[in-house]
N, C-alpha and C positions, 0 to 999 in steps of 0.2 A: 450614812457615810462613815467609813472606818476611821478611827482615830490613830494617827501615827504615833508610835512610841519611840522616844529619842534616847532611852537608856539601852545599853547593849543587851542582846540576847547571846549568851555564851553556850555553844554546843561542844560537848566533849565525847570521847570514845572510851578512854581507859580510866582506871581509878586515879592515876596520876593526873590525868586531864581534869577530872572532877575536883581534885584538891587544888589545882592551879586556878580553876574557875572560881572556887570559893574565895581564894585570895584576892581575885579581882574585884570582889564585892566591897573591898576596902576603899578603892578609888571610884567604884561605880555602885553605890549602895542599892540602887534600884534594879540592878542587873538580874536577869533570870539565868539560871544555870541549868541546862537541860541535857539529858542523854540524847545523842545524835540519832535522829531518824529523818530520812529524806522527806517523808510526807509532812513532818512537822515544819521543816524549813519552807516547803512549798506553801503550807497553810498560812504562815505568818509573814511571808516575805514582803507583802505589800502593806503590812501594818507596822512594821518596824524599820527604823532608819540605820541601825548599827548592829552588825553581826560579827562575833568573834568565834572562829572555829579553832578548837585546840585539837589538831589532827594533821595528817599529811595533807599538803596543799592540793594533791591530785583529787582527793575525796571532795574537798570543798569546791574545786573547779568543776568537776563533773556534776555536782549537785546544783550549783547556781547557774551554770551555763544556759539552760533553757529559760531561766527567769530574767536574765539581763535584757533591758529594753532601751534605756536612754541615760546618758551620763548626767542629765539634768535631774533625773528622778530616782535613779538606782541608789540603794542604800550603801553605806560604807561597809566594806568587808575586810577584816583583818584575820590572817591565819597565824597561829601561834603553835610552836612545838611544845610538847608536854613538859619539857624541862624549863621552858620560859627563856630560852637563849635568844630566840629570834622572833620578832613581831613583824610580819610581812604585810604591808599595805597592798591588798590584792585588787580592790575595786573602789572606785569613787574616791580617789586619793585627795582631790581638791574639793570639789563641791560637796561631796558626802562627808568629808572630814576624816577619811581613813588614814591619811598621813599623820594627822594630829593625834589620832587615837593610837596608832602604832608607836609613836614617840612617847605618849603617856604610859602605855603598857610596858614598853621596854625600860623606861625610866624607873617605873615602880618595881619591876622585877629584877633590875640590874642586867637586863639583856641588851640586845642591839636591834634597833629599828631598821628594817629593810625597805628603803624608799627607792622607787625606780623612775619616778616622774622626772623628765629631763630638766625642767626649770628648777626643781629643788636641788638636784645634785650639782647643777651649775650655778647655784646661788643667784638665780634670776627670778624676776617677778612672774608668777603664774597669772596669765591674763584673765582667766575665769574668776579667780579669787579676787584679783584687783578690781574687776568690774563689780563684783558683789559687794566688796567693802566700800565702794564709792556710789552704791545705789544706781548702777548703770545696767540697763538691760541689753543683752547681746542679741542683735537682730539676726545676723546671718551666721548661725552656729556652725554651718558646714565649713566656714572659712577659718574657724578657730584653730584647727590643727595646722593649717597652712601658715597662719600668722605666727603661731607659737614656734613653728620650725624656723621661720625667718629670725625670730628673736634668738633662738639657740645658735643658729649658724652665724649670725652677724654680731650678736652680743648687744644689739640695740634695735629699737623701733622708732620710726617717726610717727608722731601723734599730733593730730589737729584737734584742738578743743575750743568750743565756743567761748567767746569772751566772757569774762566775769563769772566763770563756772565755779570758781573756788576749788577746783580739783588740783591736788598736788601730784605731780608726775614723779615716778621713781627715777633714780639716776640713769637707768638704761633706756628711758623713754625721752626722746628728743622732741621738743615742741617745734612745730612748723606752722607757718602763717597761712598756708593754702592747703585745702583738702587734697588737691591733686598731688601734693608732695608727701602725703601721709600713708602709712600702713594701716593706721587705726584712726577713725574719725568719730569724735564724740560730739553729737549734736542731736537736737530734737527736730531739726528741719529735714524733711524728706527729700526735697529737691535742692541740690547744690548747684552753684554756677557752672561747673564742668559737666554736670549731668551724671546720673547714676550709671548709665551705660558705659561711661568712660572710666569707671572705677570698679571693675569686676572683681579685683582681688583685695579690696579694702574691707576691713572689719568695721562694721558700724555699731557703736555703743550709744544707747539712748538714755540720756539723763532723765530721771523721773522728776521733772520740774514743771509739769502742767497741771493746773487745777481746773477741773471742768465744772462750771456752774450749770445746773440742770433744773428746769421747771417742766412739769408735765401734767396732763389731765389725769384725774383719778382713774385708776384701773389700767393705766398704760403698761404694756408688757415689758419685761426685761429685754426681749428681743428688739422691740421697737426703740427702746432707749439706747441700746448698744449700737443699733444701726444708725441712729441720728448722730451719736457721738462720733462714730467712725467716719461718717460722711462729712461732718463738719471739719474734722481734723484733716482728712484727705483733701478736701477743697482748699484748705488753707496751708497745705504742704507741711503738716506737722505729724509726727509719729504717734500712733496710738500707744506704743510701748513707753512713751514718755509720760503717760498719765500717772500722776502722783496720788491724787485723791479727787473726790467729787464734793460739791457743795450745793446746798439748797435751803429752802425755808423749813422751819421745824415741822410744819404740817406735812410737807411732802417727804420728809425724812422717814415717815412711816409707811410710805407706799411700797407694797409688796414687790412690784416690778423693779423699783430702784434698789431695794434691799438685795434682791436676787442678783441684779447686775453687779452690785458692789461686791457681794460675796464671791461671785464667780471669778473676779479678777483681784480679789483681796484688797479692795480700795476702802479707805476710811470715808465715811459720810460725815461731812461737816455741816451742821445745821445752825440756822440763825433765826432769831425772832423777827417778826415784822418791824418792831421798834429798831432793832440793830440794822436791818436792811434799809429802812427809811432814813436812818441817821447817816449812813454812808452816802446815800443818794444826795442828802442835803449838804453834807460837808465837803464832798468832792466837787467843787464848783467847776473845775477844769474838765471834768469828764461828762459828756452828754449822754446820760443813761437813756435807754429806750423805755419810756413809760408804758406800763401794761395795764390797761383798764380791766382786763379779765383777771389778772393777778390781784389787783387792788380790791376788786369785788369779792374774790374768793378767799383772800387771805389778809387783806388790810395792808399789804405791802405794795409799794409802787412798782416793783419789779422783783424778779427772783434770780434768774440765771446770772445776769451781769453783776449785781451787787454781792451775791453770794460768792461768786468766784473771786471778786476783789477782796472780800473779807477773809476768806480762807487762805488766799495766797499772801496776804499781808502786804499788798502792793497798792498802787494808786492808778494803775492803767490796765487796759485789756489788750491781749494779743488778738483776740477774735471777739467782736461785738455779738450781740444776740442773733442767733440763727434759728428760725422756726421751721421745723421739719415734722409735718404731721401733728401728732399730739405732744411733741417735745420741743422745748427751747433749750439751746445750748450756747454757752459763752465760755471763753478760755482766757485764763490769766496765768502768768508765769510766777511760780513760787519764789518769794523773796528769799535771798540767801540769808542764812542765820547770822553770819558774821556781819553782813551789811545791815541787817535789821537791828542787831545789837548796837551798832555804831549810830544808827538813826535814833534809837531810844536814848542813848547817852547824850547825843546832841540835843534832843528834845528836852531832856532833863536840865541840861545846862541853860537852854533858852528860857525854860520856865523859871529858873532861879534868878536869871539876870534881866529878863525882858520887862519893860514898862508896859503893862497891859492897857493903860489908858490910850496908848498909841494904836492899839490893836482894835479898839471899839469901832471906828469908822469902817475899817476893812471888813470886820465881821458883819456889820450892817449891810454892806454892799454884797457880801457873799450870799446872804439870804434873799436878796431881791430877785 
């Protein structure tokens, strides 16, 4: 697998271009400064995320045109004249960061950044950047231009956000109470009251707030694990794009299939010891965990998917209890909001400092029964 390089590759044509490229190493110390050759651009295009061309924009355009694939993955491209007067953001202005780089280069050289993205020149929020900053996955990318145009034309968008999301809306985003009234819908729920078919022109953003607890038999493939997770989420009307991370017992955290699945989707694997898992099962009296004799025999833990999801999410309830599909068990918990969790910790600290623990003894005895 090729490693992506996130420092600029600077291509020049003339001696003046070379000198300018060397100057850029002051702000980009790791930058490569190379004599322009089309074949070199083609060779390293997919290995690098930032390109600066010090030459006529037509040369750069003709060179990169056959290489452009998708705005989600294309590298940032900035074109610079050899006097350093203009830094043109040519490709991937938002997601790739070309606008930011053009501004950095222009600021350093005393030139002018040329930015043509409509949201920027109108001082409006770029939807794709805002989604990324708030850890929201865009589901229907094909509608992004349509919704962005609505923002430019109207100067505002109606946005529906799930309750208690903690997401702060920009001034030009108006919160609405019903999905049917929104241009943009932020939710992990796949099926909404009005139905997706009634919302063909609405942009769906998926918050990454689901922790997937997973148990599996030894040797279970990544494909079977992924299929089980997707089936569970679909059955419970939750979006796969909302997956934040996965959780399991420490022994299963070394399963090749689970590791491969996690790497494919860039998920963190949270692992817990049998003692940690059994502790949460014992302490959460209000939650009826599904005892697993097989898991207890194999690992010493009374369960895997459900308590692991609870522990990793930092919550005390499940969205989806354990589902067994083939060699895989799946449970889903919603990630606790950081701010809310901090408040709970502060409240707990206050209680610990002020509470008479003698009053707690009978309650604890009852909890263990």
